[in-house]
C-alpha positions, 0 to 999 in steps of 0.5 A: 678855514674852520677846524673841520676844514683843516681835519678833512685836509689832514685826512685827504691823502690817507683817503686817496691812498685807500681809494687807489688800494680799493680800485686796484683790488677791484681790478684784480678780482675783476679778472674772469677766466674762461670755463673748462669743458670735459666729455663724459661719454666713452662710447665710440660706436653708435647705431640706428637709435642715435648718438648721445654724447654727455659732457660737463663744465667747470667755471670759477664763477658760474655754477654748472647749471647756469653754463651753456654749451656750443658744439660742433660735428665734423665728418673725418676724412681718412687720408689715402696716402701711404704711411700716413698717420692713423690718429683720427684726430689728425684727419681732415675735418668736414663740418656737418652740424653746429648747435648750442645747448643749455644742458650738458648733453647732445643728441644726434640723429644718426640716420641724418648723419649717415655712416662714417667716423665723426668728430664731436667738439664742445666748449662751455660758456659762462654767464659772462659770455666767455667760452672754453678756448680748448674745445673737448673732443670725442671721436665716434663712429656711426654704424648703420649696416645690418648683419647679413641674414644668418643660415638657419636650420631646425631639427626635431630631436627627442621631443625638442626643437633645435634651432641652430644659426651659422655664418660662412663668415661670422661678422665681427660686431655680431652680438646676438640673435632673436628667436620666434616659434609660432604655432596654432597652440604654442608660441615662444620667443627669446634673444641670446648671444649664442646661435643655438636655441632649443625648446620642447615641442608639442606633438601635432604642431607645426612651427613657423620660426623666424630668426634675425641677427643683431650687432653691437649697436642694434642694427638687425639683419633681415629675418630668416624663416623656416618651418619645423614640422612636429605634427607626426611621429616619424621612424628613427633617422640614421646619419651615418653612412655605412662603409663600403669597404671593411678591413682588419683595422675597422673593428667597429662602426660608430652609428649616429642616429636620432628620433623625433620624439624618443631619446637614443637610449629608447631606440632599439637597434638590430644589425647583421652581416651576411646573416651573422648577428652584430654585437652592438655596444654604446651605439657601435657595431662590433665587427668580428672578422673570424666569421666573415670571408673576404668579398662582398657582404650584406649589412642589414641594420634596423632602428625601431622607436617606442611606437614601433616605427622602423627604419631599415637600411641595407648596404653592400660592403667589400671585406678586404683582409689582404694588406697591400705591397710593402714599400721599397726603394727607400731613400733619405735626405739629411736637412738642416733641421731634420730628415726627409724620407722618400720611397716608391709607390706600393701596389694598392697602397692608399697612404703610408706610415713612417717609423723610426728606430735606434735599435732596429727592434723597437719602432715608433710611428712618427706620422702618416701621409698620402704622399711617397714621402715624409719629413721627420724633425726627430732623428733616429738610426733607422727609419722604415715605412709601412703601407695601408690600403683603403680597408685599413690593412697595414703591410709589414714595414719595409727594410730600414734605411740609416740616418748617416751616410757612413756605416758606424762601427760599434765598439765591442769592449769597454775600453776605447782605444782609438777611433779610425772611423764613425764609431757608435757607443751602444749601452751593451758595453757601457760604462766605457773607459778612456785611459789615454789621449783619444782623438776623434779625427777630422770628418769622423764622428763618435756617436753614443746612445743615451744612457751611456756612461763614459769614465776618464781614468789614468791620463784619459782625455778627448780631442775633437777634430771631427764630431762628438754627438748624442743620438736621440732615442725614446729612453729618458736616461742621461749619458753620464761623463765621469772624471776620475783622474787628477788634472794635468793642466790639460782640458778633459775635453779639447775641441779643435776645429770640430763639433760637439752636440750633446743633449741629456748629459751629466758631466761630473767631477768629484775632484772639483778641479780642472778644465772641462772643455777648451775650445779653439778656432772654428770650434762649436759646442751645442749642449742641451739639458745638461748637468755640470758639476765639480769643475774649476772651469767649464769652458776656456774659449780661444777665438772659437765660433759658437758655445750654446747651452740650454735647459741646463744646470751648471755649478763650477768656479768659473763658467766661461773664461778665455780670449774671445767667442764669436756666438755664445747663447745661454737659455733656460738655464741655471748657472752658479759659479764663483765667476760667470763669464770672463772674455776679452770679447764676444761678438754676440752674447745672448742670455735669456730665461736664465739664472746667473748667480755668482760669488765674485763676478757676473760677466766681464768683457774687455771691449768689442762685445754685443750683449743681450740679456732678456727675461733673466735674473742675475745675482752677485755677492761682489761684482756685476757686469763690467764691460770696457770700450766699444760694448753694446748691452741690451737688458730687457725684462730682467733683474740684477743685484750686486754688492758693488756695481751691478752694471758698469760701461766704459769707453764709448759703450752703450747700455739699453735697460728696458722693463728691468729692475736693478737693486740692492747694489752700491752702484746700480749703473755706472757709465764712464768715458763717452758712454751712453745710457738709456733707461726706460720702464724700469725700477732702480732701488735700494742702491747707494748710487742708482745711476752714476754717469761720468762724462757720459750721456743719460736718458731715462724715460717712464721709470722709477727711482726709489729708496736709494741714497742718490738716485742719479749722480752726474759728474763731468760733461754729459747730456741728461734727458728725463721724462716721466721719471718718478723719484720716491724715498731717495735721500737725494734725487739728483746730484750734479758735479760739473767741471 
């Protein structure tokens, strides 16, 4: 063997290795992936002009212009079963068309496919014959049903033809109207989305008008035709029907009239009633009953255009100036949300008006009716009724009926000594002084008018076993409760098994101490539109039934403290206190559209509580909401911020946070000891630990954690689920400390 042969043998292993490497690379580079397909058309409804759907393809090796496409059209059959899915992609598919295309567009004959809902599926095919394994799909509907023909009328008024279209039931997909007006010497046409078309007319012409409606995909209705005659000049037209009955309430008659060629201001009007000339102002006949007598009178009315064409009207009208009988036998029914007032039918009465008054002198009309009863949602001390006849004459108001079963006894001095029966505080002797322990007994009411001032002096305090109520009135004045004594360890107002219903109230305590309300078992308080300032504690609850406050402002050391309350509702209010709510348990606590701002603690419960917070803002300089065992909290569309922990649950409790924001706290949310937290559509930001769970379960969905030191801290045994969670700007997104 020569030298060249020996050299070849030396390089043979290297050559074989290179060939193997090239072969391996060729196999890898030769792997071909199928193309991807996308539907570009967004239109979901097509009409008689056809269906055009554009699509596109993308492939690693084949340029777009060399891709081909295969597509299919299916008719969708909607299920008839109850509770079936409404997603059209799940409907039964019946194939109606299969085709291929070298261009990225499909044109379909809607007349051939006919009406219905369809699914279009398409795949791109590359030059190697590989097709997209996941077809792109698009659901569309074909509508071939035209709108019903419109109801059309045309009128010649002031030299212009007004064409108006209308429907008894307007089609939902109506898009517009097409108008055509033809005459011997004039022609006009237009299309517009509204059904009113006005065009100038020419004297001597007769217009043939055609109108059709079209829907949003081009279906046309049948053509409606009518004629508008503009060949002559006619007298003015009166649209108003003159009244056959006149009474004191009819002081003018409004006239509706027009002329075919003149404007309203060009039409001359003359009128008389029983030969007495009537004044005319702004197209209205002015009736002066001082010159008329009861009985039948003749109205003569004349309308004249600029060409002296005259339209005359004569009408016999009966003038009735005698009011009907006054209604009597009034009765009242006290409903849960208002009052139903009834009465006996009055002679010659055609309708009635209901009035309310709190002083028996100033009467406010509540409403009118043709019946012998009327409901009033507003409370007054007195209700009365008047009657109207067909001519509009009104009787005097009836003898009033009261809104209470027992007679209220007014207090006729400025000092309230004792209450033995239903008592009324009027503004006549205000301000009133409570100097000692005053009891409202069971089944007894102490009522007061708006604007009354009640002052607690010496040893004055109030105990309620019956009712303390404010009476609605027309005044905007507030009732004022003023504390001008030192606290003695007892509440200023103690509510036993009684009820408190107050609105437009000011509670003021310059000493800034003591309890305002103490509630016992079976007690209820409802306060609307109040201002409460200067108390150490606003409400102390001890197994009470209900405390509700709305549209109010509170400034105090403590807002609510105590053992328990069945129902607590705080809405549309601003509460500023050192401590917000501190209770052992509350069966139902509802906080809505409220600002709760505290220096120490927002809310503390010991357990067995159900709390719902929505559309509210909660701020604390230290602690937020702290709920112990067996508590359920729902937070919706609200925000919470606290220096320490914003929201904490413990001991088999649950917390549901939705569309809310928790920010700028040491710990945003804390859950311990077999609790459960669900967070969705919310933002947690600026916290040292956004969410911290210890031996508890956590579910987060569609939420954002931003600018936290640690977004989610998991400790102990827990189940953690997350979906569509955005972490941004956190030092650490998730930390785990498992046992």
